[in-house]
Every structure is written in structure tokens, then in C-alpha cells.
C-alpha positions in Angstrom: 74.9 82.6 207.9 73.0 82.5 204.7 73.7 83.3 201.1 71.5 84.7 198.3 72.1 84.4 194.6 70.6 87.6 193.2 69.9 88.3 189.6 67.5 90.3 187.6 63.9 89.3 187.5 61.1 90.3 185.2 58.1 89.8 187.4 58.6 89.8 191.2 60.7 92.0 193.4 61.7 95.7 193.9 62.1 98.1 191.0 65.7 99.4 190.8 68.3 100.5 188.3 70.7 97.6 187.2 73.6 98.6 185.0 71.7 101.7 183.9 68.5 99.9 183.0 65.3 99.6 184.9 65.0 96.1 186.5 63.2 94.1 189.1 65.5 92.6 191.8 65.0 90.6 195.0 64.8 92.2 198.4 65.4 88.9 200.2 69.0 89.8 201.4 67.7 93.0 203.1 64.7 91.2 204.6 66.9 88.4 206.0 69.5 90.8 207.3 66.9 92.8 209.1 65.1 89.8 210.6 68.3 88.1 211.8 70.4 91.2 212.4 73.1 89.9 210.0 75.5 91.8 207.8 75.2 91.8 204.1 78.5 91.0 202.5 78.7 91.5 198.7 80.6 88.7 196.9 81.3 88.7 193.2 82.7 86.1 190.8 84.5 87.7 187.9 85.5 85.7 184.8 88.8 86.7 183.3 89.7 86.8 179.6 91.2 83.3 179.8 88.2 81.8 181.5 89.8 82.0 185.0 87.6 83.1 187.9 88.3 85.7 190.6 86.2 85.9 193.7 86.0 89.4 195.1 84.6 90.0 198.7 83.5 93.5 199.6 83.1 95.0 203.0 79.7 94.6 204.7 77.1 97.0 203.5 75.8 99.7 205.9 72.1 99.2 206.0 69.7 101.9 207.2 66.7 100.9 209.1 63.4 102.3 208.0 59.7 101.6 208.7 59.3 99.5 205.6 62.6 97.6 205.8 
């Protein structure tokens, strides 16, 4: 099991769309999942209006194998 804290980057990574804006993001989760045949499980921490935190765990992503990934 491993975890990755992903965020936007300005210089290294894969070009993508992030909340409607062009961004660079990491590909490390996909690379590790491919290498170790692990699921990728999205987990989000959401801050509420009173400062409380809610953790949301999504189902594992369905990753497609390709020649470059």
C-alpha cells in the first residue's frame, strides 16, 4: 500500500485540465499502480463551513493499460 499527495505543479508532470484550467499534475499514482498492480483509490478531505473535515473515499479507479502507461 502506498499513498500519494497530488496537487498542481507548474513545471514537472503530465499536462491535464484541473477544475477547467490547464495544469501540470503528477503521474506517480498511475506509474506505481501499474508497476505493483495496485488499485488507485481516490480519497478527499473536504473542509466544511465550520472548519470541520470530512474524509470521502471513492471506489477504486478503473485503469486502462496502454503502451505508454
